[in-house]
KEMI-908705 format. One record per residue: x, z, y of N, C-alpha, C in turn. Coordinates in Angstrom, 1 decimal, always signed. Layout:
     n_X     n_Z     n_Y    ca_X    ca_Z    ca_Y     c_X     c_Z     c_Y
       X       Z       Y       X       Z       Y       X       Z       Y
...
This chain:
     n_X     n_Z     n_Y    ca_X    ca_Z    ca_Y     c_X     c_Z     c_Y
    -4.4   -49.1   -25.8    -5.0   -48.7   -24.5    -5.5   -47.3   -24.6
    -5.3   -46.5   -23.5    -5.8   -45.2   -23.5    -7.3   -45.1   -23.7
    -7.7   -44.2   -24.6    -9.1   -44.0   -24.9    -9.8   -43.1   -23.9
   -11.0   -43.3   -23.5   -11.7   -42.4   -22.6   -12.0   -41.1   -23.3
   -11.8   -40.0   -22.6   -12.1   -38.7   -23.1   -13.6   -38.4   -22.9
   -14.1   -38.8   -21.7   -15.5   -38.5   -21.4   -16.3   -39.8   -21.5
   -17.5   -39.7   -22.1   -18.3   -40.8   -22.3   -19.7   -40.5   -21.7
   -20.3   -41.5   -21.1   -21.6   -41.3   -20.4   -22.7   -41.2   -21.5
   -23.6   -40.3   -21.2   -24.8   -40.2   -22.0   -25.9   -41.1   -21.5
   -26.0   -42.3   -22.2   -27.0   -43.3   -21.8   -27.8   -43.6   -23.0
   -29.0   -44.2   -22.8   -29.8   -44.6   -23.9   -30.6   -45.8   -23.6
   -31.1   -46.5   -24.6   -31.9   -47.7   -24.4   -33.2   -47.3   -23.6
   -33.6   -48.2   -22.7   -34.7   -48.0   -21.9   -34.5   -47.2   -20.6
   -33.3   -46.7   -20.4   -32.9   -45.9   -19.2   -32.9   -46.9   -18.0
   -33.2   -46.4   -16.9   -33.1   -47.2   -15.7   -31.6   -47.6   -15.4
   -31.3   -48.8   -15.0   -30.0   -49.2   -14.8   -29.2   -48.4   -13.8
   -29.9   -48.0   -12.7   -29.3   -47.2   -11.7   -28.9   -45.8   -12.2
   -29.7   -45.2   -13.0   -29.4   -43.9   -13.5   -28.3   -44.0   -14.5
   -28.2   -45.0   -15.3   -27.1   -45.2   -16.3   -25.8   -45.5   -15.5
   -25.9   -46.3   -14.5   -24.7   -46.6   -13.7   -24.1   -45.4   -13.1
   -24.9   -44.5   -12.6   -24.4   -43.3   -12.0   -23.7   -42.4   -13.1
   -24.3   -42.3   -14.3   -23.7   -41.5   -15.3   -22.4   -42.2   -15.8
   -22.4   -43.5   -15.9   -21.1   -44.2   -16.4   -20.0   -43.9   -15.3
   -20.4   -44.1   -14.0   -19.4   -43.8   -13.0   -18.9   -42.4   -13.0
   -19.8   -41.4   -13.2   -19.4   -40.0   -13.3   -18.4   -39.8   -14.5
   -18.6   -40.5   -15.6   -17.7   -40.4   -16.8   -16.3   -41.0   -16.5
   -16.3   -42.1   -15.8   -15.0   -42.7   -15.4   -14.2   -41.8   -14.5
   -14.9   -41.2   -13.5   -14.2   -40.3   -12.6   -13.7   -39.1   -13.4
   -14.4   -38.6   -14.3   -14.0   -37.5   -15.1   -12.7   -37.9   -15.9
   -12.7   -39.1   -16.4   -11.5   -39.5   -17.2   -10.3   -39.6   -16.3
   -10.5   -40.1   -15.1    -9.3   -40.1   -14.1    -8.8   -38.7   -13.9
    -9.7   -37.8   -13.6    -9.3   -36.4   -13.4    -8.6   -35.8   -14.6
    -9.1   -36.2   -15.8    -8.5   -35.7   -17.1    -7.0   -36.2   -17.3
    -6.7   -37.4   -16.9    -5.4   -38.0   -17.2    -4.4   -37.8   -16.0
    -4.9   -37.4   -14.8    -4.1   -37.3   -13.7    -2.9   -36.3   -13.8
    -3.1   -35.1   -14.4    -2.0   -34.1   -14.4    -0.8   -34.6   -15.1
    -0.9   -35.2   -16.3    +0.3   -35.7   -17.0    +0.9   -36.8   -16.2
    +0.1   -37.7   -15.6    +0.7   -38.8   -14.8    +1.5   -38.3   -13.6
    +0.9   -37.3   -13.0    +1.6   -36.8   -11.7    +2.8   -35.9   -12.1
    +3.0   -35.6   -13.3    +4.3   -35.0   -13.8    +5.3   -36.1   -14.1
    +4.9   -37.4   -14.1    +5.8   -38.5   -14.3    +5.9   -38.9   -15.8
    +5.0   -38.4   -16.6    +5.1   -38.7   -18.1    +4.7   -40.2   -18.3
    +5.5   -40.9   -19.1    +5.2   -42.3   -19.3    +3.8   -42.5   -19.8
    +3.4   -41.8   -20.9    +2.1   -42.0   -21.5    +1.0   -41.6   -20.5
    +1.3   -40.5   -19.7    +0.4   -40.1   -18.7    +0.1   -41.2   -17.6
    +1.2   -41.9   -17.2    +1.0   -43.0   -16.3    +0.2   -44.1   -16.9
    +0.4   -44.4   -18.1    -0.3   -45.4   -18.8    -1.8   -45.0   -18.9
    -2.1   -43.8   -19.3    -3.5   -43.4   -19.5    -4.2   -43.3   -18.2
    -3.5   -42.9   -17.1    -4.2   -42.8   -15.8    -4.5   -44.2   -15.3
    -3.5   -45.1   -15.5    -3.7   -46.5   -15.1    -4.9   -47.2   -15.8
    -5.0   -46.9   -17.1    -6.2   -47.5   -17.8    -7.5   -46.9   -17.3
    -7.5   -45.6   -17.0    -8.6   -44.9   -16.5    -9.0   -45.5   -15.1
    -8.0   -45.7   -14.3    -8.3   -46.3   -13.0    -8.9   -47.7   -13.1
    -8.3   -48.5   -14.1    -8.9   -49.8   -14.3   -10.3   -49.8   -14.7
   -10.6   -48.8   -15.6   -12.0   -48.7   -16.0   -12.9   -48.3   -14.9
   -12.4   -47.4   -14.0   -13.2   -47.0   -12.8   -13.4   -48.2   -11.9
   -12.3   -49.0   -11.7   -12.5   -50.2   -10.8   -13.5   -51.1   -11.4
   -13.4   -51.4   -12.7   -14.4   -52.3   -13.3   -15.8   -51.8   -13.3
   -16.0   -50.5   -13.4   -17.3   -49.9   -13.3   -17.9   -50.2   -11.9
   -17.0   -50.0   -10.8   -17.5   -50.3    -9.5   -17.8   -51.8    -9.3
   -17.1   -52.6   -10.0   -17.3   -54.0    -9.9   -18.6   -54.4   -10.7
   -18.7   -53.9   -11.9   -19.8   -54.2   -12.8   -21.2   -53.9   -12.2
   -21.2   -52.7   -11.6   -22.5   -52.2   -11.1   -22.6   -52.3    -9.6
   -21.8   -53.2    -9.0   -21.8   -53.3    -7.5   -23.1   -53.5    -6.9
   -24.0   -54.2    -7.5   -25.3   -54.5    -6.9   -26.2   -53.2    -6.9
   -25.9   -52.2    -7.6   -26.7   -51.0    -7.7   -26.1   -49.9    -6.9
   -24.9   -50.0    -6.4   -24.2   -48.9    -5.7   -24.5   -49.1    -4.2
   -24.4   -48.0    -3.4   -24.4   -48.1    -1.9   -23.3   -49.0    -1.4
   -23.7   -50.1    -0.7   -22.7   -51.2    -0.5   -21.5   -50.7    +0.3
   -21.7   -50.1    +1.5   -20.5   -49.7    +2.3   -19.6   -48.7    +1.6
   -20.2   -47.7    +1.0   -19.4   -46.7    +0.3   -18.7   -47.3    -0.8
   -19.3   -48.2    -1.5   -18.6   -48.9    -2.7   -17.4   -49.7    -2.2
   -17.6   -50.4    -1.1   -16.5   -51.3    -0.6   -15.3   -50.4    -0.1
   -15.6   -49.3    +0.5   -14.5   -48.5    +0.9   -13.8   -47.9    -0.3
   -14.5   -47.4    -1.2   -14.0   -46.8    -2.4   -13.2   -47.8    -3.2
   -13.7   -49.0    -3.3   -13.0   -50.1    -4.1   -11.6   -50.4    -3.5
   -11.5   -50.5    -2.2   -10.2   -50.7    -1.6    -9.2   -49.6    -1.9
    -9.7   -48.4    -1.9    -8.8   -47.3    -2.2    -8.4   -47.3    -3.7
    -9.3   -47.5    -4.6    -9.1   -47.6    -6.0    -8.1   -48.7    -6.3
    -8.2   -49.9    -5.6    -7.3   -51.0    -5.8    -5.9   -50.6    -5.4
    -5.8   -49.8    -4.3    -4.4   -49.3    -3.8    -3.8   -48.4    -4.9
    -4.6   -47.6    -5.5    -4.1   -46.7    -6.6    -3.8   -47.5    -7.8
    -4.6   -48.4    -8.2    -4.2   -49.3    -9.3    -2.9   -50.0    -9.1
    -2.7   -50.6    -7.9    -1.5   -51.3    -7.6    -0.3   -50.3    -7.7
    -0.4   -49.1    -7.1    +0.7   -48.2    -7.1    +1.0   -47.7    -8.6
    +0.0   -47.5    -9.4    +0.3   -47.2   -10.8    +1.0   -48.3   -11.5
    +0.6   -49.6   -11.2    +1.2   -50.7   -11.8    +2.7   -50.8   -11.4
    +3.1   -50.4   -10.2    +4.5   -50.4    -9.8    +5.3   -49.4   -10.6
    +4.7   -48.4   -11.1    +5.4   -47.4   -11.9    +5.4   -47.8   -13.4
    +4.2   -48.4   -13.8    +4.1   -48.7   -15.2    +5.0   -49.9   -15.6
    +5.1   -50.9   -14.7    +5.9   -52.1   -15.0    +7.3   -51.7   -15.4
    +8.1   -50.9   -14.7    +9.4   -50.6   -15.1    +9.4   -49.7   -16.4
    +8.4   -48.9   -16.6    +8.3   -48.2   -17.9    +8.2   -49.2   -19.0
    +7.3   -50.2   -19.0    +7.2   -51.1   -20.0    +8.5   -51.9   -20.2
    +9.1   -52.3   -19.1   +10.4   -53.1   -19.2   +11.5   -52.2   -19.9
   +11.6   -51.0   -19.5   +12.6   -50.1   -20.2   +12.3   -49.9   -21.6
   +11.1   -49.7   -22.0   +10.7   -49.5   -23.4   +11.0   -50.8   -24.2
   +10.6   -51.9   -23.7   +10.9   -53.2   -24.4   +12.4   -53.5   -24.4
   +13.1   -53.1   -23.4   +14.6   -53.3   -23.4   +15.3   -52.5   -24.4
   +14.8   -51.3   -24.6   +15.4   -50.4   -25.6   +15.2   -51.0   -27.0
   +14.0   -51.6   -27.2   +13.7   -52.2   -28.5   +14.6   -53.4   -28.8
   +14.7   -54.2   -27.7   +15.6   -55.4   -27.8   +17.0   -55.0   -28.1
   +17.4   -53.9   -27.4   +18.8   -53.5   -27.6   +19.1   -53.1   -29.0
   +18.1   -52.6   -29.7   +18.4   -52.2   -31.1   +18.5   -53.5   -32.0
   +17.9   -54.6   -31.5   +18.0   -55.8   -32.3   +19.2   -56.7   -32.0
   +19.6   -56.6   -30.8   +20.7   -57.5   -30.4   +22.1   -56.9   -30.6
   +23.0   -57.7   -31.3   +24.3   -57.2   -31.5   +25.1   -57.2   -30.2
   +24.8   -58.2   -29.3   +25.6   -58.3   -28.1   +24.7   -59.0   -27.1
   +24.4   -58.4   -26.0   +23.6   -59.0   -24.9   +24.4   -59.2   -23.6
   +25.7   -58.9   -23.8   +26.6   -59.1   -22.6   +26.5   -58.0   -21.6
   +25.7   -56.9   -21.9   +25.5   -55.8   -21.0   +24.3   -56.0   -20.1
   +23.6   -57.1   -20.3   +22.4   -57.5   -19.5   +21.4   -56.4   -19.5
   +21.0   -55.9   -20.7   +20.0   -54.9   -20.8   +20.3   -53.6   -20.1
   +21.6   -53.2   -20.2   +22.1   -52.0   -19.5   +22.0   -52.1   -18.0
   +22.4   -53.2   -17.5   +22.3   -53.4   -16.0   +20.9   -53.4   -15.5
   +20.1   -54.2   -16.3   +18.7   -54.3   -15.8   +17.9   -53.0   -16.0
   +18.2   -52.2   -17.1   +17.5   -51.0   -17.3   +17.8   -50.0   -16.2
   +19.1   -49.9   -15.8   +19.5   -49.1   -14.7   +18.7   -49.4   -13.4
   +18.6   -50.7   -13.1   +17.9   -51.1   -11.9   +16.4   -50.8   -12.0
   +15.8   -50.9   -13.2   +14.4   -50.6   -13.4   +14.1   -49.1   -13.3
   +15.1   -48.3   -13.8   +14.9   -46.9   -13.6   +14.9   -46.4   -12.2
   +15.8   -47.0   -11.4   +15.8   -46.7   -10.0   +14.5   -47.2    -9.3
   +14.0   -48.3    -9.7   +12.8   -48.9    -9.1   +11.6   -48.0    -9.5
   +11.7   -47.4   -10.7   +10.6   -46.6   -11.2   +10.6   -45.3   -10.4
   +11.7   -44.7   -10.1   +11.8   -43.4    -9.3   +11.2   -43.6    -7.9
   +11.5   -44.7    -7.3   +11.0   -45.0    -5.9    +9.5   -45.2    -6.0
    +9.0   -46.0    -7.0    +7.6   -46.2    -7.2    +6.8   -45.0    -7.4
    +7.4   -44.1    -8.2    +6.7   -42.8    -8.6    +6.5   -41.9    -7.3
    +7.6   -41.9    -6.5    +7.5   -41.1    -5.3    +6.3   -41.7    -4.4
    +6.2   -43.0    -4.3    +5.2   -43.6    -3.5    +3.8   -43.3    -4.1
    +3.7   -43.3    -5.4    +2.4   -42.9    -6.1    +2.0   -41.5    -5.7
    +3.0   -40.5    -5.8    +2.6   -39.1    -5.5    +2.1   -39.0    -4.0
    +2.8   -39.7    -3.1    +2.4   -39.7    -1.7    +0.9   -40.3    -1.6
    +0.7   -41.4    -2.2    -0.6   -42.0    -2.1    -1.7   -41.1    -2.7
    -1.4   -40.6    -3.9    -2.4   -39.7    -4.6    -2.8   -38.5    -3.7
    -1.7   -37.9    -3.1    -2.0   -36.8    -2.2    -2.9   -37.2    -1.0
    -2.6   -38.3    -0.5    -3.4   -38.8    +0.7    -4.8   -39.1    +0.3
    -5.0   -39.8    -0.9    -6.4   -40.1    -1.3    -7.2   -38.9    -1.7
    -6.5   -37.9    -2.2    -7.2   -36.6    -2.5    -7.6   -35.9    -1.3
    -6.7   -35.9    -0.3    -7.0   -35.2    +1.0    -8.1   -35.9    +1.7
    -8.2   -37.3    +1.5    -9.3   -38.1    +2.2   -10.6   -38.0    +1.4
   -10.6   -37.3    +0.3   -11.8   -37.1    -0.5   -12.3   -38.3    -1.3
   -11.3   -39.1    -1.8   -11.7   -40.3    -2.6   -12.6   -39.9    -3.8
   -12.2   -38.9    -4.6   -13.0   -38.6    -5.8   -14.3   -37.9    -5.5
   -14.3   -37.1    -4.5   -15.6   -36.5    -4.0   -16.5   -37.6    -3.6
   -16.0   -38.6    -2.9   -16.8   -39.7    -2.4   -17.3   -40.6    -3.5
   -16.5   -40.7    -4.5   -17.0   -41.5    -5.7   -18.1   -40.7    -6.4
   -18.0   -39.4    -6.5   -19.1   -38.6    -7.1   -20.4   -38.7    -6.3
   -20.2   -38.8    -5.0   -21.4   -39.0    -4.1   -22.0   -40.4    -4.3
   -21.2   -41.4    -4.5   -21.7   -42.7    -4.9   -22.5   -42.6    -6.2
   -22.0   -42.0    -7.2   -22.7   -41.9    -8.4   -24.0   -41.1    -8.3
   -24.0   -40.1    -7.5   -25.3   -39.3    -7.3   -26.3   -40.2    -6.6
   -25.9   -40.9    -5.5   -26.8   -41.7    -4.8   -27.4   -42.9    -5.6
   -26.5   -43.4    -6.5   -26.9   -44.5    -7.4   -28.0   -44.1    -8.4
   -27.8   -42.9    -8.9   -28.8   -42.4    -9.9   -30.2   -42.2    -9.2
   -30.2   -41.9    -7.9   -31.4   -41.6    -7.2   -32.1   -42.8    -6.5
   -31.3   -43.9    -6.4   -31.8   -45.1    -5.7   -33.1   -45.7    -6.4
   -34.0   -46.2    -5.6   -35.2   -46.7    -6.1   -35.4   -48.2    -5.8
   -34.3   -48.9    -5.5   -34.3   -50.3    -5.3   -34.7   -51.0    -6.6
   -35.2   -52.2    -6.4   -35.7   -53.0    -7.6   -34.7   -53.2    -8.7
   -33.4   -53.5    -8.2   -32.3   -53.7    -9.2   -32.0   -52.4   -10.0
   -32.1   -51.3    -9.3   -31.8   -50.0    -9.9   -32.9   -49.6   -10.9
   -34.1   -50.2   -10.8   -35.2   -49.8   -11.7   -35.2   -50.7   -12.9
   -34.4   -51.7   -13.0   -34.3   -52.5   -14.2   -34.0   -51.7   -15.4
   -34.5   -52.0   -16.5   -34.1   -51.3   -17.7   -32.6   -51.7   -18.1
   -31.9   -50.8   -18.7   -30.5   -51.0   -18.9   -30.1   -52.2   -19.8
   -31.0   -52.5   -20.8   -30.7   -53.7   -21.6   -30.8   -55.0   -20.8
   -31.7   -55.0   -19.9   -31.9   -56.2   -19.1   -30.6   -56.4   -18.2
   -30.2   -55.3   -17.6   -29.0   -55.4   -16.8   -27.8   -55.8   -17.6
   -27.6   -55.2   -18.8   -26.5   -55.5   -19.7   -26.5   -57.0   -20.1
   -27.7   -57.5   -20.4   -27.8   -59.0   -20.7   -27.2   -59.8   -19.6
   -27.7   -59.6   -18.4   -27.2   -60.4   -17.2   -25.7   -60.3   -17.0
   -25.2   -59.0   -17.1   -23.8   -58.8   -16.8   -22.9   -59.4   -17.8
   -23.3   -59.3   -19.1   -22.4   -59.9   -20.1   -22.5   -61.4   -20.1
   -23.7   -62.0   -19.9   -23.7   -63.4   -19.8   -22.8   -64.0   -18.6
   -22.8   -63.3   -17.5   -22.0   -63.7   -16.4   -20.5   -63.7   -16.8
   -20.1   -62.6   -17.4   -18.7   -62.4   -17.9   -18.3   -63.5   -18.9
   -19.3   -63.8   -19.8   -19.0   -64.8   -20.8   -18.8   -66.2   -20.1
   -19.6   -66.5   -19.1   -19.5   -67.8   -18.4   -18.1   -67.9   -17.8
   -17.6   -66.8   -17.2   -16.3   -66.8   -16.6   -15.2   -67.2   -17.6
   -15.3   -66.6   -18.8   -14.4   -66.9   -19.9   -14.5   -68.3   -20.3
   -15.7   -68.8   -20.5   -15.9   -70.2   -20.9   -15.3   -71.2   -19.9
   -15.5   -70.9   -18.6   -14.9   -71.8   -17.6   -13.4   -71.9   -17.7
   -12.8   -70.8   -18.1   -11.3   -70.8   -18.1   -10.7   -71.1   -19.5
   -11.5   -71.3   -20.5   -11.0   -71.6   -21.9   -10.3   -73.0   -21.9
   -11.0   -74.0   -21.4   -10.5   -75.4   -21.6    -9.1   -75.5   -21.0
    -8.9   -75.1   -19.7    -7.5   -75.2   -19.1    -6.5   -74.4   -19.9
    -6.9   -73.2   -20.4    -5.9   -72.4   -21.2    -5.5   -73.0   -22.5
    -6.5   -73.7   -23.2    -6.2   -74.3   -24.5    -5.4   -75.6   -24.3
    -5.7   -76.3   -23.2    -5.1   -77.7   -23.0    -3.7   -77.6   -22.4
    -3.3   -76.5   -21.8    -2.0   -76.5   -21.1    -1.0   -75.6   -21.8
    +0.3   -76.0   -21.7    +1.4   -75.2   -22.2    +1.9   -74.2   -21.2
    +1.4   -74.3   -20.0    +1.9   -73.4   -19.0    +1.2   -72.0   -19.1
    +1.9   -70.9   -18.7    +1.4   -69.6   -18.8    +0.3   -69.2   -17.8
    +0.2   -69.9   -16.7    -0.7   -69.6   -15.6    -2.2   -69.6   -16.1
    -2.6   -70.7   -16.7    -4.0   -70.8   -17.2    -4.4   -69.7   -18.2
    -3.4   -69.3   -19.1    -3.6   -68.2   -20.0    -3.7   -66.9   -19.3
    -2.9   -66.7   -18.2    -3.0   -65.5   -17.5    -4.4   -65.4   -16.8
    -4.9   -66.5   -16.3    -6.2   -66.4   -15.6    -7.3   -66.1   -16.7
    -7.1   -66.7   -17.9    -8.1   -66.4   -19.0    -8.0   -65.0   -19.4
    -6.8   -64.4   -19.4    -6.6   -63.0   -19.8    -7.4   -62.1   -18.8
    -7.4   -62.4   -17.6    -8.1   -61.6   -16.6    -9.6   -61.7   -16.9
   -10.1   -62.9   -17.2   -11.5   -63.1   -17.5   -11.9   -62.4   -18.8
   -11.1   -62.4   -19.8   -11.3   -61.7   -21.0   -11.3   -60.2   -20.8
   -10.4   -59.7   -20.0   -10.4   -58.3   -19.7   -11.7   -57.9   -19.0
   -12.2   -58.7   -18.1   -13.5   -58.3   -17.5   -14.7   -58.4   -18.5
   -14.6   -59.3   -19.4   -15.6   -59.4   -20.4   -15.6   -58.1   -21.3
   -14.4   -57.7   -21.6   -14.2   -56.5   -22.4   -14.8   -55.3   -21.7
   -14.4   -55.1   -20.4   -15.0   -54.0   -19.7   -16.4   -54.1   -19.4
   -16.9   -55.4   -19.3   -18.3   -55.6   -19.1   -19.2   -55.3   -20.4
   -18.6   -55.4   -21.5   -19.3   -55.0   -22.8   -19.2   -53.5   -23.0
   -18.1   -52.9   -22.7   -17.8   -51.6   -23.2   -18.8   -50.5   -22.8
   -19.4   -50.5   -21.6   -20.3   -49.4   -21.3   -21.6   -49.5   -22.1
   -21.9   -50.7   -22.6   -23.2   -50.9   -23.2   -23.2   -50.8   -24.8
   -22.0   -50.5   -25.3   -21.9   -50.4   -26.8   -22.8   -49.3   -27.4
   -23.0   -48.2   -26.7   -23.9   -47.2   -27.3   -25.3   -47.6   -27.5
   -25.8   -48.6   -26.6   -27.2   -49.0   -26.7   -27.3   -50.4   -27.4
   -26.2   -51.1   -27.6   -26.2   -52.4   -28.2   -25.2   -52.4   -29.4
   -25.5   -51.8   -30.5   -24.5   -51.7   -31.6   -24.0   -53.0   -32.1
   -24.7   -54.1   -31.9   -24.2   -55.4   -32.3   -23.0   -55.9   -31.5
   -22.7   -55.3   -30.4   -21.5   -55.7   -29.7   -20.2   -55.3   -30.3
   -20.3   -54.4   -31.3   -19.0   -53.9   -31.9   -18.1   -55.0   -32.3
   -18.5   -56.0   -33.1   -17.6   -57.0   -33.6   -17.1   -57.9   -32.5
   -18.0   -58.5   -31.6   -17.4   -59.3   -30.5   -16.5   -58.5   -29.6
   -16.9   -57.3   -29.3   -16.0   -56.4   -28.4   -14.6   -56.3   -29.1
   -14.6   -56.1   -30.4   -13.3   -56.0   -31.1   -12.4   -57.2   -30.9
   -13.1   -58.4   -31.1   -12.4   -59.7   -30.9   -11.8   -59.8   -29.5
   -12.7   -59.5   -28.5   -12.3   -59.6   -27.1   -11.1   -58.6   -26.8
   -11.2   -57.4   -27.4   -10.1   -56.4   -27.1    -8.8   -56.9   -27.8
    -8.9   -57.5   -29.0    -7.7   -58.0   -29.6    -7.1   -59.1   -28.9
    -7.9   -60.0   -28.3    -7.4   -61.1   -27.6    -6.8   -60.7   -26.3
    -7.4   -59.7   -25.6    -6.8   -59.2   -24.4    -5.4   -58.5   -24.7
    -5.3   -57.8   -25.8    -4.1   -57.2   -26.2    -3.0   -58.2   -26.4
    -3.3   -59.2   -27.2    -2.3   -60.3   -27.5    -1.9   -61.0   -26.3
    -2.8   -61.4   -25.4    -2.5   -62.1   -24.2    -1.6   -61.2   -23.3
    -1.9   -59.9   -23.3    -1.1   -58.9   -22.5    +0.3   -58.8   -23.0
    +0.5   -58.9   -24.3    +1.9   -58.8   -24.9    +2.6   -60.1   -24.5
    +1.9   -61.2   -24.5    +2.6   -62.5   -24.1    +3.0   -62.4   -22.6
    +2.1   -61.9   -21.8    +2.4   -61.7   -20.4    +3.6   -60.8   -20.1
    +3.7   -59.7   -20.9    +4.8   -58.8   -20.8    +6.1   -59.5   -21.1
    +6.1   -60.5   -22.0    +7.4   -61.2   -22.2    +7.7   -62.1   -21.1
    +6.7   -62.7   -20.4    +6.9   -63.5   -19.2    +7.6   -62.6   -18.2
    +7.1   -61.4   -18.0    +7.6   -60.5   -17.0    +9.1   -60.1   -17.3
    +9.3   -59.8   -18.6   +10.6   -59.4   -19.1   +11.6   -60.5   -18.9
   +11.2   -61.8   -19.2   +12.1   -62.9   -19.1   +12.5   -63.1   -17.6
   +11.5   -63.1   -16.7   +11.7   -63.3   -15.3   +12.6   -62.2   -14.7
   +12.3   -60.9   -15.1   +13.0   -59.8   -14.5   +14.5   -59.7   -15.0
   +14.7   -60.1   -16.3   +16.1   -60.1   -16.8   +16.9   -61.3   -16.1
   +16.2   -62.4   -15.8   +16.9   -63.5   -15.2   +17.4   -63.1   -13.8
   +16.8   -62.2   -13.2   +17.3   -61.7   -11.9   +18.7   -61.1   -11.9
   +19.0   -60.6   -13.1   +20.3   -59.9   -13.3   +21.4   -60.6   -14.0
   +21.1   -61.8   -14.5   +22.1   -62.6   -15.3   +23.3   -62.9   -14.4
   +23.2   -63.1   -13.1   +24.3   -63.4   -12.3   +25.2   -62.2   -12.1
   +24.8   -61.0   -12.5   +25.6   -59.8   -12.3   +26.6   -59.6   -13.5
   +26.4   -60.4   -14.5   +27.4   -60.3   -15.7   +28.7   -61.0   -15.4
   +29.7   -60.5   -15.9   +31.0   -61.2   -15.8   +30.9   -62.5   -16.5
   +31.7   -63.5   -16.0   +31.5   -64.9   -16.5   +31.7   -65.0   -18.0
   +32.6   -64.2   -18.6   +32.9   -64.3   -20.0   +31.8   -63.6   -20.8
   +30.9   -62.8   -20.2   +29.8   -62.1   -20.9   +28.5   -62.8   -20.7
   +28.5   -63.8   -19.8   +27.2   -64.4   -19.4   +26.5   -65.2   -20.6
   +27.4   -65.7   -21.5   +26.8   -66.5   -22.6   +25.9   -65.6   -23.5
   +26.4   -64.3   -23.7   +25.6   -63.4   -24.5   +24.3   -63.0   -23.8
   +24.3   -62.9   -22.5   +23.1   -62.6   -21.8   +22.1   -63.8   -21.9
   +22.7   -65.0   -21.8   +21.8   -66.2   -21.9   +21.2   -66.3   -23.3
   +22.0   -65.9   -24.3   +21.5   -65.9   -25.7   +20.2   -65.0   -25.8
   +20.3   -63.8   -25.1   +19.1   -62.9   -25.1   +17.9   -63.6   -24.4
   +18.1   -64.3   -23.3   +17.0   -65.0   -22.7   +16.5   -66.1   -23.6
   +17.3   -66.8   -24.4   +16.8   -67.8   -25.3   +16.0   -67.1   -26.4
   +16.4   -66.0   -26.8   +15.5   -65.2   -27.8   +14.2   -64.9   -27.3
   +14.1   -64.5   -26.0   +12.9   -64.2   -25.4   +12.0   -65.4   -25.3
   +12.6   -66.5   -25.0   +11.9   -67.8   -24.9   +11.2   -68.1   -26.2
   +11.9   -67.9   -27.3   +11.4   -68.2   -28.6   +10.2   -67.3   -28.9
   +10.3   -66.0   -28.6    +9.3   -65.0   -28.8    +8.0   -65.3   -27.9
    +8.3   -65.7   -26.7    +7.2   -66.1   -25.8    +6.4   -67.3   -26.5
    +7.1   -68.2   -27.0    +6.5   -69.4   -27.6    +5.6   -68.9   -28.8
    +6.1   -68.0   -29.6    +5.4   -67.5   -30.7    +4.1   -66.7   -30.3
    +4.3   -65.9   -29.3    +3.2   -65.1   -28.8    +2.1   -66.0   -28.2
    +2.5   -67.1   -27.4    +1.5   -67.9   -26.9    +0.8   -68.8   -27.9
    +1.5   -69.1   -29.0    +0.9   -69.9   -30.1    -0.1   -69.0   -30.8
    +0.2   -67.7   -31.0    -0.8   -66.8   -31.6    -2.0   -66.6   -30.7
    -1.7   -66.5   -29.4    -2.8   -66.3   -28.4    -3.8   -67.4   -28.4
    -3.2   -68.7   -28.5    -4.1   -69.8   -28.5    -5.0   -69.9   -29.8
    -4.4   -69.4   -30.9    -5.2   -69.4   -32.1    -6.4   -68.4   -32.0
    -6.1   -67.3   -31.3    -7.2   -66.3   -31.2    -8.2   -66.7   -30.2
    -7.8   -67.2   -29.1    -8.8   -67.6   -28.0    -9.6   -68.8   -28.4
    -9.0   -69.6   -29.4    -9.8   -70.8   -29.8   -11.1   -70.3   -30.5
   -11.1   -69.1   -31.0   -12.4   -68.6   -31.6   -13.5   -68.4   -30.5
   -13.1   -68.2   -29.3   -14.1   -68.1   -28.2   -14.8   -69.4   -27.9
   -14.1   -70.5   -28.2   -14.6   -71.9   -27.9   -15.7   -72.3   -28.9
   -15.8   -71.7   -30.1   -16.8   -72.0   -31.1   -18.1   -71.4   -30.7
   -19.2   -72.0   -31.3   -20.5   -71.5   -31.1   -20.8   -70.1   -31.8
   -20.0   -69.8   -32.8   -20.3   -68.6   -33.6   -20.1   -67.3   -32.7
   -19.0   -67.3   -31.9   -18.8   -66.2   -31.1   -19.9   -66.0   -30.0
   -20.2   -67.1   -29.4   -21.3   -67.0   -28.4   -22.6   -66.6   -29.0
   -22.9   -67.1   -30.2   -24.2   -66.7   -30.8   -24.2   -65.2   -31.2
   -23.0   -64.7   -31.7   -22.9   -63.3   -32.0   -23.2   -62.4   -30.9
   -22.6   -62.8   -29.7   -22.8   -62.0   -28.5   -24.3   -62.1   -28.1
   -24.9   -63.3   -28.1   -26.3   -63.4   -27.7   -27.2   -62.6   -28.6
   -26.9   -62.7   -29.9   -27.7   -61.9   -30.8   -27.7   -60.4   -30.5
   -26.5   -59.9   -30.1   -26.3   -58.5   -29.8   -27.0   -58.0   -28.6
   -27.1   -58.9   -27.6   -27.7   -58.5   -26.3   -29.2   -58.9   -26.1
   -29.7   -59.8   -27.0   -31.1   -60.2   -26.9   -32.0   -59.1   -27.4
């Protein structure tokens, strides 16, 4: 996952509102840092900008009670649009990269990967053009200037919630994120279906982003944050295989009948790997169900 270039200068005892404004400023700066490479169409640039936009979105979500409500709601809608647009470019990038790796492993896939890759490249070109149009529109509408104004106002607000010390705010935010993970753990561990694991992945992602801003003032979060990050990564890889399997299936009918068996063999290989990834994922997330993980987090934030 792309690393942030700019980090907020926060410290223990700082007012939550002041810290939120600084963290939001840092996320905006990271978006601006990664935008040029992405707007040139570079694969890694798209990835880094998408991660930066996700961090920005989660910052707006994490500190929503401290931000000016109407301005935050408008900004959040626009950031969501940008995140979705970047996702439409990033998905074919990931599919093409994974397809190239599969192609080096498979002796014969019946031409399925070649057909699908060509379609994904065309899809990517159209999605990138839409992204450029959207970015231009959002810049002309002053999205990032508006976000900087939200950060400025948040630093200056004197509401009770904004005057909380940062450690108190972190405690409440992380506890809420942990409860969301705990609520989704049981269904994910009990089911063989991917949907409960996908819902858990989203909750784990939010827990990760909920911990991340507070690591400079809560050093005990380092170990649990690493476990959460590893779990998110593993669940993300499993989800990528789900997407790859579904998207390849869309093209199996385009193969000549005498080549279809080779294509179906590739799909069977993906099924096996999906099973392996989900088995690994369940082993990792089972660690969240034990009392040790919960106690480690509570010790870090108390």
